[in-house]
Every structure is written in C-alpha cells, then in structure tokens.
C-alpha angles and dihedrals in degrees: 000000000000125000089252092052090049091050089052092050093049090048090053092050090049090051091051088052094047091050091050093244090125133021129232094267091050091049091053092045091052092049092047089048090055089051091054092044092052090053091062096063099054093132091059101055134041122258091246092058091046090054090051093049091048091052091051092048095046089051091049091049091049092051092047091050091053093055117113 
C-alpha cells in the first residue's frame, strides 16, 4: 500500500464515521486493522515507506481517539 492509497482509505473511513455509518470504536478498530495488515507485507515495501505509513496511521488513530 502506498501512502496515497492509505490516505484514501483513511479518508473513506472518516467519511463513514461522519455519515454515521460507523461509530468511533469501529473507526479506531478499522484503522488498527489496517496497521496490522500493513505489517504483514514487510517484504514488499521498503522500511522507509513502512515508517511513513505507520506515522500516518498512528496520527489517524490519535485523531479518531480524540473524537467526542
């Protein structure tokens, strides 16, 4: 997964949350699931890209956790 693909996925999840299709806990679980899924493909992508994806995901999880 590229950073752009990850941003699109996070955006989709945020849209689902904003539309009330998922709740805060489901949003966090989805984001954490992507984080786990990305860890499985380490041989496919470089470490630098993995670090970038991890930073993006951790930021998204932090934002989701701060939602009311």
